[in-house]
PDB file as gemmi writes it, atoms N, CA and C in Angstrom:
CRYST1    1.000    1.000    1.000  90.00  90.00  90.00 P 1                      
ATOM      1  N   MET A   1     -96.106  94.375 106.418  1.00  0.00           N  
ATOM      2  CA  MET A   1     -96.585  95.511 105.664  1.00  0.00           C  
ATOM      3  C   MET A   1     -95.397  96.435 105.388  1.00  0.00           C  
ATOM      4  N   HIS A   2     -95.342  96.962 104.185  1.00  0.00           N  
ATOM      5  CA  HIS A   2     -94.263  97.847 103.762  1.00  0.00           C  
ATOM      6  C   HIS A   2     -94.792  99.257 103.541  1.00  0.00           C  
ATOM      7  N   PHE A   3     -93.867 100.226 103.585  1.00  0.00           N  
ATOM      8  CA  PHE A   3     -94.233 101.569 103.153  1.00  0.00           C  
ATOM      9  C   PHE A   3     -94.493 101.516 101.654  1.00  0.00           C  
ATOM     10  N   THR A   4     -95.548 102.183 101.220  1.00  0.00           N  
ATOM     11  CA  THR A   4     -95.805 102.260  99.785  1.00  0.00           C  
ATOM     12  C   THR A   4     -94.838 103.262  99.163  1.00  0.00           C  
ATOM     13  N   ARG A   5     -94.748 103.246  97.866  1.00  0.00           N  
ATOM     14  CA  ARG A   5     -93.919 104.213  97.144  1.00  0.00           C  
ATOM     15  C   ARG A   5     -94.379 105.638  97.462  1.00  0.00           C  
ATOM     16  N   GLU A   6     -95.698 105.813  97.558  1.00  0.00           N  
ATOM     17  CA  GLU A   6     -96.252 107.134  97.852  1.00  0.00           C  
ATOM     18  C   GLU A   6     -95.885 107.582  99.265  1.00  0.00           C  
ATOM     19  N   GLN A   7     -95.978 106.670 100.227  1.00  0.00           N  
ATOM     20  CA  GLN A   7     -95.624 107.011 101.609  1.00  0.00           C  
ATOM     21  C   GLN A   7     -94.139 107.344 101.732  1.00  0.00           C  
ATOM     22  N   THR A   8     -93.306 106.593 101.024  1.00  0.00           N  
ATOM     23  CA  THR A   8     -91.873 106.868 101.041  1.00  0.00           C  
ATOM     24  C   THR A   8     -91.587 108.260 100.487  1.00  0.00           C  
ATOM     25  N   ALA A   9     -92.262 108.627  99.418  1.00  0.00           N  
ATOM     26  CA  ALA A   9     -92.083 109.966  98.843  1.00  0.00           C  
ATOM     27  C   ALA A   9     -92.536 111.038  99.832  1.00  0.00           C  
ATOM     28  N   GLU A  10     -93.630 110.798 100.533  1.00  0.00           N  
ATOM     29  CA  GLU A  10     -94.120 111.759 101.527  1.00  0.00           C  
ATOM     30  C   GLU A  10     -93.133 111.887 102.682  1.00  0.00           C  
ATOM     31  N   LEU A  11     -92.583 110.776 103.141  1.00  0.00           N  
ATOM     32  CA  LEU A  11     -91.572 110.819 104.199  1.00  0.00           C  
ATOM     33  C   LEU A  11     -90.353 111.615 103.745  1.00  0.00           C  
ATOM     34  N   ASN A  12     -89.953 111.421 102.494  1.00  0.00           N  
ATOM     35  CA  ASN A  12     -88.810 112.159 101.962  1.00  0.00           C  
ATOM     36  C   ASN A  12     -89.071 113.657 101.924  1.00  0.00           C  
ATOM     37  N   VAL A  13     -90.301 114.060 101.686  1.00  0.00           N  
ATOM     38  CA  VAL A  13     -90.643 115.488 101.742  1.00  0.00           C  
ATOM     39  C   VAL A  13     -90.596 115.967 103.184  1.00  0.00           C  
ATOM     40  N   LEU A  14     -91.181 115.222 104.087  1.00  0.00           N  
ATOM     41  CA  LEU A  14     -91.251 115.648 105.487  1.00  0.00           C  
ATOM     42  C   LEU A  14     -89.877 115.820 106.124  1.00  0.00           C  
ATOM     43  N   ILE A  15     -88.895 115.028 105.707  1.00  0.00           N  
ATOM     44  CA  ILE A  15     -87.568 115.166 106.316  1.00  0.00           C  
ATOM     45  C   ILE A  15     -86.805 116.364 105.757  1.00  0.00           C  
ATOM     46  N   GLN A  16     -87.360 117.047 104.764  1.00  0.00           N  
ATOM     47  CA  GLN A  16     -86.720 118.253 104.224  1.00  0.00           C  
ATOM     48  C   GLN A  16     -86.961 119.482 105.095  1.00  0.00           C  
ATOM     49  N   PHE A  17     -87.966 119.435 105.951  1.00  0.00           N  
ATOM     50  CA  PHE A  17     -88.320 120.599 106.762  1.00  0.00           C  
ATOM     51  C   PHE A  17     -87.352 120.766 107.931  1.00  0.00           C  
ATOM     52  N   ASN A  18     -86.986 122.014 108.195  1.00  0.00           N  
ATOM     53  CA  ASN A  18     -86.178 122.369 109.355  1.00  0.00           C  
ATOM     54  C   ASN A  18     -87.141 122.565 110.521  1.00  0.00           C  
ATOM     55  N   LEU A  19     -87.016 121.743 111.534  1.00  0.00           N  
ATOM     56  CA  LEU A  19     -87.951 121.782 112.656  1.00  0.00           C  
ATOM     57  C   LEU A  19     -87.529 122.747 113.758  1.00  0.00           C  
ATOM     58  N   ASP A  20     -86.424 123.463 113.550  1.00  0.00           N  
ATOM     59  CA  ASP A  20     -85.968 124.418 114.555  1.00  0.00           C  
ATOM     60  C   ASP A  20     -86.895 125.617 114.672  1.00  0.00           C  
ATOM     61  N   SER A  21     -87.660 125.891 113.622  1.00  0.00           N  
ATOM     62  CA  SER A  21     -88.586 127.027 113.643  1.00  0.00           C  
ATOM     63  C   SER A  21     -89.781 126.718 112.752  1.00  0.00           C  
ATOM     64  N   THR A  22     -90.961 127.071 113.225  1.00  0.00           N  
ATOM     65  CA  THR A  22     -92.155 126.870 112.403  1.00  0.00           C  
ATOM     66  C   THR A  22     -92.232 127.894 111.279  1.00  0.00           C  
ATOM     67  N   MET A  23     -91.317 128.862 111.273  1.00  0.00           N  
ATOM     68  CA  MET A  23     -91.286 129.879 110.222  1.00  0.00           C  
ATOM     69  C   MET A  23     -90.452 129.443 109.024  1.00  0.00           C  
ATOM     70  N   ASN A  24     -89.866 128.257 109.093  1.00  0.00           N  
ATOM     71  CA  ASN A  24     -89.091 127.721 107.981  1.00  0.00           C  
ATOM     72  C   ASN A  24     -89.974 126.792 107.166  1.00  0.00           C  
ATOM     73  N   GLY A  25     -90.150 127.116 105.906  1.00  0.00           N  
ATOM     74  CA  GLY A  25     -90.938 126.267 105.026  1.00  0.00           C  
ATOM     75  C   GLY A  25     -90.085 125.765 103.882  1.00  0.00           C  
ATOM     76  N   ILE A  26     -90.720 125.112 102.936  1.00  0.00           N  
ATOM     77  CA  ILE A  26     -90.031 124.682 101.722  1.00  0.00           C  
ATOM     78  C   ILE A  26     -90.855 125.107 100.519  1.00  0.00           C  
ATOM     79  N   LYS A  27     -90.187 125.235  99.395  1.00  0.00           N  
ATOM     80  CA  LYS A  27     -90.839 125.560  98.124  1.00  0.00           C  
ATOM     81  C   LYS A  27     -90.452 124.461  97.153  1.00  0.00           C  
ATOM     82  N   VAL A  28     -91.431 123.730  96.667  1.00  0.00           N  
ATOM     83  CA  VAL A  28     -91.182 122.684  95.684  1.00  0.00           C  
ATOM     84  C   VAL A  28     -91.517 123.277  94.322  1.00  0.00           C  
ATOM     85  N   HIS A  29     -90.506 123.419  93.501  1.00  0.00           N  
ATOM     86  CA  HIS A  29     -90.682 124.047  92.190  1.00  0.00           C  
ATOM     87  C   HIS A  29     -91.377 123.104  91.214  1.00  0.00           C  
ATOM     88  N   SER A  30     -92.006 123.681  90.237  1.00  0.00           N  
ATOM     89  CA  SER A  30     -92.749 122.895  89.241  1.00  0.00           C  
ATOM     90  C   SER A  30     -91.836 121.985  88.432  1.00  0.00           C  
ATOM     91  N   THR A  31     -90.525 122.226  88.476  1.00  0.00           N  
ATOM     92  CA  THR A  31     -89.573 121.389  87.746  1.00  0.00           C  
ATOM     93  C   THR A  31     -89.075 120.203  88.581  1.00  0.00           C  
ATOM     94  N   ALA A  32     -89.582 120.083  89.811  1.00  0.00           N  
ATOM     95  CA  ALA A  32     -89.178 118.966  90.680  1.00  0.00           C  
ATOM     96  C   ALA A  32     -89.676 117.649  90.094  1.00  0.00           C  
ATOM     97  N   ALA A  33     -89.127 116.575  90.593  1.00  0.00           N  
ATOM     98  CA  ALA A  33     -89.537 115.241  90.144  1.00  0.00           C  
ATOM     99  C   ALA A  33     -91.036 115.056  90.370  1.00  0.00           C  
ATOM    100  N   PRO A  34     -91.714 114.408  89.429  1.00  0.00           N  
ATOM    101  CA  PRO A  34     -93.163 114.214  89.556  1.00  0.00           C  
ATOM    102  C   PRO A  34     -93.575 113.560  90.870  1.00  0.00           C  
ATOM    103  N   GLU A  35     -92.774 112.584  91.347  1.00  0.00           N  
ATOM    104  CA  GLU A  35     -93.164 111.926  92.597  1.00  0.00           C  
ATOM    105  C   GLU A  35     -93.097 112.879  93.786  1.00  0.00           C  
ATOM    106  N   MET A  36     -92.193 113.865  93.735  1.00  0.00           N  
ATOM    107  CA  MET A  36     -92.124 114.855  94.809  1.00  0.00           C  
ATOM    108  C   MET A  36     -93.312 115.806  94.733  1.00  0.00           C  
ATOM    109  N   LEU A  37     -93.648 116.245  93.540  1.00  0.00           N  
ATOM    110  CA  LEU A  37     -94.809 117.123  93.367  1.00  0.00           C  
ATOM    111  C   LEU A  37     -96.081 116.433  93.848  1.00  0.00           C  
ATOM    112  N   GLU A  38     -96.232 115.168  93.503  1.00  0.00           N  
ATOM    113  CA  GLU A  38     -97.415 114.411  93.920  1.00  0.00           C  
ATOM    114  C   GLU A  38     -97.426 114.201  95.433  1.00  0.00           C  
ATOM    115  N   ALA A  39     -96.255 113.966  96.019  1.00  0.00           N  
ATOM    116  CA  ALA A  39     -96.172 113.767  97.471  1.00  0.00           C  
ATOM    117  C   ALA A  39     -96.583 115.031  98.215  1.00  0.00           C  
ATOM    118  N   VAL A  40     -96.116 116.181  97.742  1.00  0.00           N  
ATOM    119  CA  VAL A  40     -96.482 117.447  98.391  1.00  0.00           C  
ATOM    120  C   VAL A  40     -97.979 117.688  98.257  1.00  0.00           C  
ATOM    121  N   GLU A  41     -98.537 117.372  97.105  1.00  0.00           N  
ATOM    122  CA  GLU A  41     -99.981 117.536  96.923  1.00  0.00           C  
ATOM    123  C   GLU A  41    -100.759 116.642  97.887  1.00  0.00           C  
ATOM    124  N   ARG A  42    -100.311 115.402  98.071  1.00  0.00           N  
ATOM    125  CA  ARG A  42    -100.983 114.504  99.016  1.00  0.00           C  
ATOM    126  C   ARG A  42    -100.866 115.036 100.440  1.00  0.00           C  
ATOM    127  N   LEU A  43     -99.685 115.535 100.806  1.00  0.00           N  
ATOM    128  CA  LEU A  43     -99.508 116.097 102.148  1.00  0.00           C  
ATOM    129  C   LEU A  43    -100.410 117.311 102.343  1.00  0.00           C  
ATOM    130  N   TYR A  44    -100.585 118.100 101.306  1.00  0.00           N  
ATOM    131  CA  TYR A  44    -101.486 119.257 101.378  1.00  0.00           C  
ATOM    132  C   TYR A  44    -102.928 118.781 101.597  1.00  0.00           C  
ATOM    133  N   ARG A  45    -103.348 117.774 100.825  1.00  0.00           N  
ATOM    134  CA  ARG A  45    -104.714 117.250 100.966  1.00  0.00           C  
ATOM    135  C   ARG A  45    -104.945 116.622 102.338  1.00  0.00           C  
ATOM    136  N   LYS A  46    -103.892 116.103 102.952  1.00  0.00           N  
ATOM    137  CA  LYS A  46    -103.987 115.502 104.286  1.00  0.00           C  
ATOM    138  C   LYS A  46    -103.895 116.550 105.389  1.00  0.00           C  
ATOM    139  N   GLY A  47    -103.693 117.803 105.005  1.00  0.00           N  
ATOM    140  CA  GLY A  47    -103.617 118.878 105.990  1.00  0.00           C  
ATOM    141  C   GLY A  47    -102.283 118.975 106.708  1.00  0.00           C  
ATOM    142  N   MET A  48    -101.211 118.503 106.082  1.00  0.00           N  
ATOM    143  CA  MET A  48     -99.901 118.522 106.732  1.00  0.00           C  
ATOM    144  C   MET A  48     -99.023 119.685 106.303  1.00  0.00           C  
ATOM    145  N   VAL A  49     -99.267 120.232 105.118  1.00  0.00           N  
ATOM    146  CA  VAL A  49     -98.534 121.416 104.662  1.00  0.00           C  
ATOM    147  C   VAL A  49     -99.542 122.471 104.233  1.00  0.00           C  
ATOM    148  N   SER A  50     -99.095 123.721 104.247  1.00  0.00           N  
ATOM    149  CA  SER A  50    -100.013 124.843 104.040  1.00  0.00           C  
ATOM    150  C   SER A  50    -100.283 125.184 102.586  1.00  0.00           C  
ATOM    151  N   SER A  51     -99.510 124.625 101.665  1.00  0.00           N  
ATOM    152  CA  SER A  51     -99.629 125.031 100.269  1.00  0.00           C  
ATOM    153  C   SER A  51     -99.353 123.852  99.340  1.00  0.00           C  
ATOM    154  N   LEU A  52     -99.894 123.923  98.145  1.00  0.00           N  
ATOM    155  CA  LEU A  52     -99.667 122.864  97.152  1.00  0.00           C  
ATOM    156  C   LEU A  52     -98.206 122.763  96.726  1.00  0.00           C  
ATOM    157  N   ASP A  53     -97.435 123.826  96.933  1.00  0.00           N  
ATOM    158  CA  ASP A  53     -96.009 123.776  96.587  1.00  0.00           C  
ATOM    159  C   ASP A  53     -95.136 123.641  97.833  1.00  0.00           C  
ATOM    160  N   GLY A  54     -95.727 123.174  98.910  1.00  0.00           N  
ATOM    161  CA  GLY A  54     -94.995 122.956 100.157  1.00  0.00           C  
ATOM    162  C   GLY A  54     -95.429 123.922 101.228  1.00  0.00           C  
ATOM    163  N   GLY A  55     -94.815 125.093 101.230  1.00  0.00           N  
ATOM    164  CA  GLY A  55     -95.167 126.087 102.234  1.00  0.00           C  
ATOM    165  C   GLY A  55     -94.653 125.689 103.603  1.00  0.00           C  
ATOM    166  N   TYR A  56     -95.524 125.829 104.593  1.00  0.00           N  
ATOM    167  CA  TYR A  56     -95.163 125.558 105.979  1.00  0.00           C  
ATOM    168  C   TYR A  56     -95.877 124.308 106.477  1.00  0.00           C  
ATOM    169  N   LEU A  57     -95.311 123.716 107.510  1.00  0.00           N  
ATOM    170  CA  LEU A  57     -95.966 122.586 108.152  1.00  0.00           C  
ATOM    171  C   LEU A  57     -97.133 123.083 108.993  1.00  0.00           C  
ATOM    172  N   THR A  58     -98.219 122.349 108.969  1.00  0.00           N  
ATOM    173  CA  THR A  58     -99.323 122.595 109.897  1.00  0.00           C  
ATOM    174  C   THR A  58     -98.959 121.909 111.218  1.00  0.00           C  
ATOM    175  N   GLY A  59     -99.815 122.006 112.208  1.00  0.00           N  
ATOM    176  CA  GLY A  59     -99.568 121.296 113.462  1.00  0.00           C  
ATOM    177  C   GLY A  59     -99.419 119.803 113.243  1.00  0.00           C  
ATOM    178  N   LEU A  60    -100.334 119.240 112.465  1.00  0.00           N  
ATOM    179  CA  LEU A  60    -100.271 117.811 112.142  1.00  0.00           C  
ATOM    180  C   LEU A  60     -98.999 117.490 111.363  1.00  0.00           C  
ATOM    181  N   GLY A  61     -98.668 118.343 110.409  1.00  0.00           N  
ATOM    182  CA  GLY A  61     -97.466 118.140 109.609  1.00  0.00           C  
ATOM    183  C   GLY A  61     -96.196 118.197 110.436  1.00  0.00           C  
ATOM    184  N   PHE A  62     -96.172 119.118 111.408  1.00  0.00           N  
ATOM    185  CA  PHE A  62     -94.999 119.225 112.282  1.00  0.00           C  
ATOM    186  C   PHE A  62     -94.813 117.933 113.068  1.00  0.00           C  
ATOM    187  N   THR A  63     -95.899 117.399 113.593  1.00  0.00           N  
ATOM    188  CA  THR A  63     -95.828 116.135 114.332  1.00  0.00           C  
ATOM    189  C   THR A  63     -95.342 115.012 113.419  1.00  0.00           C  
ATOM    190  N   ALA A  64     -95.884 114.946 112.211  1.00  0.00           N  
ATOM    191  CA  ALA A  64     -95.472 113.909 111.261  1.00  0.00           C  
ATOM    192  C   ALA A  64     -94.000 114.065 110.893  1.00  0.00           C  
ATOM    193  N   ALA A  65     -93.556 115.298 110.671  1.00  0.00           N  
ATOM    194  CA  ALA A  65     -92.159 115.546 110.312  1.00  0.00           C  
ATOM    195  C   ALA A  65     -91.227 115.180 111.465  1.00  0.00           C  
ATOM    196  N   GLU A  66     -91.636 115.480 112.694  1.00  0.00           N  
ATOM    197  CA  GLU A  66     -90.830 115.085 113.863  1.00  0.00           C  
ATOM    198  C   GLU A  66     -90.636 113.574 113.887  1.00  0.00           C  
ATOM    199  N   HIS A  67     -91.723 112.848 113.696  1.00  0.00           N  
ATOM    200  CA  HIS A  67     -91.643 111.385 113.714  1.00  0.00           C  
ATOM    201  C   HIS A  67     -90.806 110.870 112.547  1.00  0.00           C  
ATOM    202  N   ALA A  68     -90.990 111.438 111.370  1.00  0.00           N  
ATOM    203  CA  ALA A  68     -90.232 111.004 110.192  1.00  0.00           C  
ATOM    204  C   ALA A  68     -88.740 111.244 110.396  1.00  0.00           C  
ATOM    205  N   GLN A  69     -88.399 112.411 110.929  1.00  0.00           N  
ATOM    206  CA  GLN A  69     -86.988 112.733 111.123  1.00  0.00           C  
ATOM    207  C   GLN A  69     -86.373 111.887 112.231  1.00  0.00           C  
ATOM    208  N   THR A  70     -87.134 111.608 113.271  1.00  0.00           N  
ATOM    209  CA  THR A  70     -86.650 110.734 114.337  1.00  0.00           C  
ATOM    210  C   THR A  70     -86.424 109.323 113.804  1.00  0.00           C  
ATOM    211  N   LEU A  71     -87.358 108.824 113.019  1.00  0.00           N  
ATOM    212  CA  LEU A  71     -87.217 107.496 112.432  1.00  0.00           C  
ATOM    213  C   LEU A  71     -85.977 107.424 111.547  1.00  0.00           C  
ATOM    214  N   ARG A  72     -85.737 108.457 110.745  1.00  0.00           N  
ATOM    215  CA  ARG A  72     -84.558 108.482 109.876  1.00  0.00           C  
ATOM    216  C   ARG A  72     -83.280 108.391 110.706  1.00  0.00           C  
ATOM    217  N   VAL A  73     -83.214 109.151 111.792  1.00  0.00           N  
ATOM    218  CA  VAL A  73     -82.031 109.132 112.657  1.00  0.00           C  
ATOM    219  C   VAL A  73     -81.861 107.754 113.299  1.00  0.00           C  
ATOM    220  N   LEU A  74     -82.956 107.194 113.789  1.00  0.00           N  
ATOM    221  CA  LEU A  74     -82.879 105.877 114.422  1.00  0.00           C  
ATOM    222  C   LEU A  74     -82.407 104.808 113.443  1.00  0.00           C  
ATOM    223  N   LEU A  75     -82.909 104.848 112.229  1.00  0.00           N  
ATOM    224  CA  LEU A  75     -82.524 103.845 111.238  1.00  0.00           C  
ATOM    225  C   LEU A  75     -81.091 104.032 110.760  1.00  0.00           C  
ATOM    226  N   ALA A  76     -80.591 105.259 110.841  1.00  0.00           N  
ATOM    227  CA  ALA A  76     -79.221 105.540 110.419  1.00  0.00           C  
ATOM    228  C   ALA A  76     -78.207 105.220 111.513  1.00  0.00           C  
ATOM    229  N   SER A  77     -78.684 105.000 112.736  1.00  0.00           N  
ATOM    230  CA  SER A  77     -77.794 104.723 113.864  1.00  0.00           C  
ATOM    231  C   SER A  77     -77.124 103.369 113.700  1.00  0.00           C  
ATOM    232  N   THR A  78     -75.966 103.254 114.304  1.00  0.00           N  
ATOM    233  CA  THR A  78     -75.290 101.957 114.303  1.00  0.00           C  
ATOM    234  C   THR A  78     -75.971 101.049 115.311  1.00  0.00           C  
ATOM    235  N   ASP A  79     -75.738  99.780 115.189  1.00  0.00           N  
ATOM    236  CA  ASP A  79     -76.338  98.792 116.095  1.00  0.00           C  
ATOM    237  C   ASP A  79     -75.474  98.645 117.344  1.00  0.00           C  
ATOM    238  N   GLU A  80     -75.368  99.709 118.132  1.00  0.00           N  
ATOM    239  CA  GLU A  80     -74.529  99.683 119.326  1.00  0.00           C  
ATOM    240  C   GLU A  80     -75.057  98.715 120.376  1.00  0.00           C  
ATOM    241  N   GLY A  81     -76.377  98.614 120.486  1.00  0.00           N  
ATOM    242  CA  GLY A  81     -76.954  97.766 121.521  1.00  0.00           C  
ATOM    243  C   GLY A  81     -77.130  96.322 121.101  1.00  0.00           C  
ATOM    244  N   ALA A  82     -76.861  96.004 119.861  1.00  0.00           N  
ATOM    245  CA  ALA A  82     -77.100  94.642 119.362  1.00  0.00           C  
ATOM    246  C   ALA A  82     -75.935  93.732 119.640  1.00  0.00           C  
TER     247      ALA A  82                                                      
END                                                                             
């Protein structure tokens, strides 16, 4: 099973959030790429962000963003143990 194009776009949005503070949000402008606008809307409908233009992460969104950012770091790591 692969990540869908939509899931990949959502992951790309989630890794934009700064997890050092829950007071840091993002603003996705109406001129952003359509796939980004659609991804933020899906995340909003799933209850992961507070606003249709991004806003802040909800509790669920924070957990998802933590996992997305951890996965990105793990995949970017070198194969030291291999």
